[in-house]
Structures are given as C-alpha cells and as structure tokens.
C-alpha positions as CSV (number, residue, x, y, z in Angstrom):
1,M,64.6,-93.8,-9.5
2,G,65.5,-92.2,-6.1
3,M,67.1,-92.5,-2.3
4,N,63.3,-92.3,-1.4
5,Q,63.3,-96.1,-0.9
6,Y,66.7,-96.2,1.1
7,L,65.4,-93.8,2.9
8,Q,62.3,-95.0,3.9
9,S,63.5,-98.0,4.5
10,L,65.6,-97.0,7.3
11,S,62.5,-97.1,9.5
12,D,61.5,-101.4,8.6
13,L,65.1,-101.9,11.0
14,E,63.4,-100.8,13.6
15,T,60.3,-103.1,13.6
16,I,62.4,-106.1,13.2
17,N,63.7,-107.7,16.7
18,R,66.6,-109.2,17.7
19,A,66.7,-112.7,18.9
20,P,63.3,-113.5,17.7
21,G,61.4,-116.5,19.3
22,Y,62.6,-115.5,22.6
23,F,61.0,-113.9,25.9
24,K,63.5,-111.5,26.7
25,F,62.6,-108.4,29.4
26,E,63.9,-105.5,26.6
27,Q,63.2,-105.8,23.2
28,H,66.3,-104.4,21.0
29,S,65.9,-104.0,17.1
30,V,67.9,-104.0,14.1
31,A,68.3,-100.4,13.8
32,S,69.2,-100.0,17.7
33,H,72.1,-102.8,17.4
34,S,73.1,-100.5,14.3
35,W,73.4,-97.7,16.2
36,K,74.9,-99.3,19.5
37,V,77.4,-101.2,17.0
38,T,78.6,-97.7,16.0
39,E,79.2,-96.5,19.0
40,V,81.1,-99.8,20.3
41,A,83.2,-99.4,17.1
42,Q,84.1,-95.6,17.6
43,F,85.2,-96.5,21.2
44,L,87.3,-99.4,20.4
45,G,89.1,-96.9,17.1
46,D,90.0,-94.8,19.7
47,V,91.7,-97.9,21.4
48,E,93.3,-99.0,18.7
49,E,94.5,-95.4,17.6
50,N,95.6,-94.6,20.8
51,A,98.0,-97.6,20.8
52,G,99.9,-96.8,17.1
53,H,97.6,-98.0,14.9
54,E,95.7,-96.2,12.0
55,V,92.1,-96.7,11.6
56,N,90.5,-95.5,8.4
57,W,87.3,-94.0,10.5
58,R,84.9,-93.6,7.4
59,L,85.1,-97.0,6.2
60,L,84.9,-98.3,10.0
61,Y,81.7,-96.2,10.4
62,E,80.3,-96.9,7.2
63,K,81.0,-100.8,8.1
64,A,79.7,-100.7,11.1
65,L,76.3,-98.5,10.5
66,N,75.4,-101.0,7.5
67,H,76.4,-104.0,8.8
68,D,72.7,-105.8,9.4
69,Y,71.1,-103.4,7.0
70,T,70.6,-106.8,4.6
71,E,68.3,-108.3,7.6
72,R,66.0,-105.6,6.2
73,F,65.5,-108.5,3.5
74,I,65.4,-111.7,5.5
75,G,64.9,-110.6,9.2
76,D,67.1,-111.3,12.1
77,I,67.6,-115.2,11.9
78,K,68.4,-117.2,15.0
79,T,72.3,-117.4,15.7
80,P,72.3,-121.2,16.1
81,V,70.0,-121.6,13.0
82,K,72.1,-119.3,11.3
83,Y,75.4,-121.1,11.6
84,A,73.5,-124.7,12.3
85,T,76.2,-125.2,8.8
86,P,78.6,-123.9,6.8
87,T,76.1,-124.9,3.8
88,L,72.8,-123.1,5.3
89,R,75.4,-120.5,6.4
90,Q,76.0,-119.9,2.6
91,M,73.1,-120.2,1.6
92,L,71.9,-117.2,3.4
93,A,74.9,-115.3,2.4
94,D,74.0,-115.7,-1.1
95,V,70.1,-114.9,-0.9
96,E,71.4,-111.6,1.0
97,D,73.8,-110.9,-1.4
98,S,71.4,-111.1,-4.6
99,L,68.4,-109.2,-2.7
100,T,71.2,-106.7,-1.6
101,E,72.3,-106.4,-5.8
102,N,68.7,-106.4,-6.9
103,F,67.7,-103.6,-4.4
104,I,70.9,-101.6,-5.5
105,D,70.5,-102.3,-9.1
106,N,67.0,-100.4,-9.1
107,E,66.4,-98.4,-6.2
108,I,69.9,-96.9,-5.9
109,P,71.0,-94.0,-8.5
110,A,73.5,-94.9,-10.2
111,E,75.9,-91.9,-9.2
112,F,75.5,-93.8,-5.8
113,Q,75.7,-97.6,-6.9
114,A,79.4,-97.7,-6.2
115,A,79.3,-96.5,-2.7
116,Y,76.4,-98.9,-1.5
117,Q,77.8,-101.7,-3.0
118,R,80.9,-101.0,-0.6
119,R,78.6,-100.2,2.2
120,L,76.2,-102.8,2.1
121,S,78.6,-105.4,1.7
122,E,79.9,-107.9,4.4
123,G,81.7,-105.5,6.8
124,K,83.3,-108.4,8.7
125,D,87.0,-108.8,6.7
126,D,90.6,-109.1,8.1
127,T,91.3,-104.9,7.7
128,L,91.5,-103.3,11.1
129,E,87.8,-102.0,10.3
130,G,86.7,-105.0,9.6
131,K,87.9,-107.0,13.1
132,I,86.8,-103.8,14.8
133,L,83.3,-104.5,13.6
134,S,83.6,-108.1,14.2
135,V,84.5,-107.3,18.0
136,A,81.8,-104.3,18.2
137,D,78.7,-106.5,17.2
138,K,79.7,-109.2,20.0
139,V,80.3,-106.7,22.4
140,D,76.6,-105.2,22.3
141,L,75.3,-108.7,21.7
142,L,77.3,-109.7,25.0
143,Y,75.6,-106.8,26.6
144,E,72.3,-107.9,25.1
145,S,72.5,-111.2,26.7
146,F,74.0,-109.8,29.7
147,G,71.1,-107.3,31.2
148,E,68.3,-110.4,30.0
149,I,70.7,-112.2,32.7
150,Q,70.7,-109.7,35.3
151,K,67.4,-109.1,35.3
152,G,66.9,-112.8,35.8
153,N,65.7,-114.1,32.7
154,P,65.3,-118.2,33.1
155,D,65.9,-119.4,29.4
156,P,69.5,-120.6,29.4
157,V,69.8,-119.4,26.1
158,F,71.2,-115.8,27.2
159,T,74.3,-118.0,28.7
160,E,74.8,-119.1,25.8
161,I,74.5,-115.6,24.2
162,Y,76.9,-114.3,26.4
163,E,79.1,-117.5,26.1
164,E,79.1,-117.5,22.7
165,S,79.8,-114.1,22.7
166,L,83.2,-114.0,24.9
167,K,84.5,-116.5,23.1
168,T,84.5,-114.9,19.9
169,I,85.9,-111.9,21.4
170,K,88.6,-113.3,22.7
171,Q,89.8,-114.8,19.3
172,F,90.7,-110.6,18.6
173,D,92.7,-110.8,21.6
174,Q,95.8,-109.9,20.0
175,M,94.0,-106.8,19.3
176,A,94.7,-103.4,21.5
177,C,90.9,-103.0,21.9
178,V,90.0,-106.3,23.1
179,Q,93.0,-106.5,24.9
180,Y,91.6,-102.9,26.4
181,F,88.5,-104.3,27.0
182,L,88.7,-107.5,28.9
183,A,91.1,-105.6,31.2
184,K,89.4,-102.5,31.7
185,V,85.9,-102.8,30.8
186,L,84.3,-106.8,31.3
187,P,85.3,-106.6,34.9
188,D,83.4,-103.7,35.7
189,L,80.2,-105.5,34.0
190,L,80.2,-108.2,35.9
191,D,80.9,-106.2,39.1
192,E,77.1,-105.5,38.6
193,K,74.6,-106.9,41.4
194,F,72.8,-109.7,40.3
195,S,71.6,-113.0,41.3
196,D,73.8,-115.5,39.0
197,R,77.1,-112.8,39.4
198,D,79.6,-115.8,40.9
199,K,78.2,-118.1,37.8
200,L,78.6,-116.2,34.8
201,R,82.7,-114.8,36.8
202,S,83.3,-118.5,36.3
203,I,82.2,-119.1,32.8
204,T,84.1,-115.6,32.1
205,E,87.4,-116.9,33.9
206,T,87.1,-120.4,32.1
207,I,86.8,-118.8,28.5
208,L,89.4,-116.5,29.3
209,E,91.9,-118.9,30.5
210,D,91.2,-121.6,27.8
C-alpha cells in the first residue's frame, strides 16, 4: 500500500466538469475549482487576520484544497438535485463518506490515514476556517456564474446560481471577510461591462437589502 493511487487520482479531478448538463462558454473542472477556492480562502483569511481574528492556516488550506476531492467518487452533481430534499442530500453524503473511508483504509498508508481522514472529511463546519471555506466556495461559484452571464449565456440557471451563491455568502455577513467582499469587491464586479448589468445589479441590491 502506497500513495500512488491517491496521487494518480488527482488527475481524475481535472476530468470532472462543474455544473454538468448545461451549455457553458467556459468549462471549469473540479481541480481548477479547488485551486480557485483555496486562493479565495487565502484572501478571505487575510481579511479575517487583519480584523484581529486568529486563523489556523494549515487547517484552512487543508479544508480548501480537499473540500471537493470526494467528487472523484460520485462526480459533481447538479446543485438543484443534490439539495432537492434533506433525505437525498444525507444519502449522497453517506455514500461519499463510505467511499472515502474505504479509499483511505485501502489506499492510504496507515501512518497517514489520520491526516487524510481529517483532510477528506466535511470541511464546512462552525470553525472560522470552516466558515471561510463555505464563503470561498460560493464566491468562486458566483464568479463562475457571472462569467457565463457576462458572456451572454441565455440559460437562466446561471442567474439562479448567482442568486443562490450571493444569498449564501450574505448568511455569513457577520464575518469581516464577507463585509469586505460585499463592500469592496462585489461593486467592482458589477461595474464590468455586460448586457444584463442593470438586471444583475437589481438582483444584487434586492438580496443585500433583504
């Protein structure tokens, strides 16, 4: 038993496309998403640290880098499907947990198993690092959907994804990093030139004022 299977499996994440089943001008893989989320989480962690909060950087990086690794086992399931009912969401989580546990038991050397049990477990928890991950994940999803809207993709699903992402981010508006994102970053995004800018600005204002 060695780390070969794990290292080989990293390439599998490059072949799993995000938001399957929809026409997209630009494809995003789970691998690229994981890297972008880690970069976003790094920035959000900087904001929290500047606000006087202690960030466990090792934990944050581990959570961000590995948060979607288990999609190697079941793929990237459409968000509306994944969250259709609490029962279905729990069933999918149970399948992920079972496959992940089996993978660690059979492919990860014993001396590293505790580390990978930590890294490959659900990272979105009530710790500061878990909350940063939750926000970073939705920030990248917001940017992915915005990219399609900006390019003129007519599928309304991307506006729905934008709305859902922003609503989730707003749920963490007590955090310094979210306050900074909403005040300093999002306005610059909406200043970009695209045909539906007024519509998206209106949607954004409605969500933030709610």
